[in-house]
N, C-alpha and C positions, 0 to 999 in steps of 0.2 A: 814629815813631821812624826814625832812619836805621841801621836794622840792616844793611842790604846795603853799608854803608861800613865799611871797615877789617877785613872779615873776612879774617884771615890765618892761616896754617899750619893748625892742626886744626879752627879754628872754621868751621863752615859757615854759609853765608848762608841768610837766611830763603828766599830764591828756591831754593836748592839743596836745601833741607830739604823744601820743597814738592815739588820734583821727585822726590826719594827716596820720599816717601810715597806719591805717584800711581804711581811706576815699580814699587813692590812690590805695589800693590794688585791682590789676586785671584791672586797668583802667589806661591807659598811658595819657589819656588827663585829667585826674582829677588834680585839683589844691591844693587839700588837705582843702579847705574852706567849702565844704559841703560833705554830708555823704548819699549814696544811701542806701535804704533798706536793700539790699542784704548784704552790709558791715556791716551795723549796726547790722543785725543778726548774722553776723560772729563774730564780736566783743564780742557780749553777749555770745555767745557760747564759743568762745576761751579763754575768761576772766572769764568764770564760772559764769557768771551774771545768765544765766539759768541754774538751779539747777534741773529742772524737778519735784520739788515739790512746791515751792514757786511762782517761776517764770518759766514759760513754753514758748515755741516758740511762741504760740498764744499771751500771754501777751505782748511780745517784739514787735510783729507785730501791736497789737492793740495800744500800747504807741506810736509807730512810726507814724501810721496814725493820731492819735488825735494830735500830736505835730506839725507836718508838716503843711505848708500852703496847702490850697485846691487844687491850680493848680500846685504845685511842686512836684517833686519826691524824694527831698533831704532835709536834715536838716542841720543847720548850728551848729557850736560849741556851741553857746548859747543855741539853741533848745536841743541839744545834752545833756547839762547840767540839762535842764528840765526833759526831758526823763528819764535821771538817777535818778533825785529827785523821780519821780514817783516810778520807779522800786525799789528804795532802801527801800522804805516803805514796798513793798511785800516780799523782798529778805530778809531784815534783821528785821523781825516782832520783835516787843518787845524792839527795841531799840529806842532812841530818834530820830527824824528826822535828827539832825545834826549828830549824831553818825552813823546812818544808811548810810548816804550820805558819810560820811569819810570812811566807811568800803568798800563801792561800789567803791570809788575813788580809794582806795588801789588794789582792784582786777585789776583795769586798768593800773595804772601807771606803766610805764617802760616795758608795753606789746607791741607787733606788730604781725601782721600775721606771723604764722609759728614759732614764737619764744615761744610758750606757751606749747611745749611738745605735741606730737601727741597722741590723745586719740582714 
């Protein structure tokens, strides 16, 4: 399904929905507007962005530190997409940037903490 196309106005994309679900995970005060490093790592693990070959836990941490602001501990949805762009190049080597990004979105869309099958 092309759920990430034509998401306008109040309608949020499947990608943003997944971002919000992971962003509030384990944090009762979270708004879902920004995501902590711990939840970013969890998303990358649960959605199999970390494959232990092309993308490791270390890669995920490095990208997070690089993307977020100096004095903050979280990333916004916009920064999240930037981080995914970085990782998609590693995770889907040999694909075009656009294709790699679509592939990484597919891994995440419709997912949430605990809905991904326990490994």
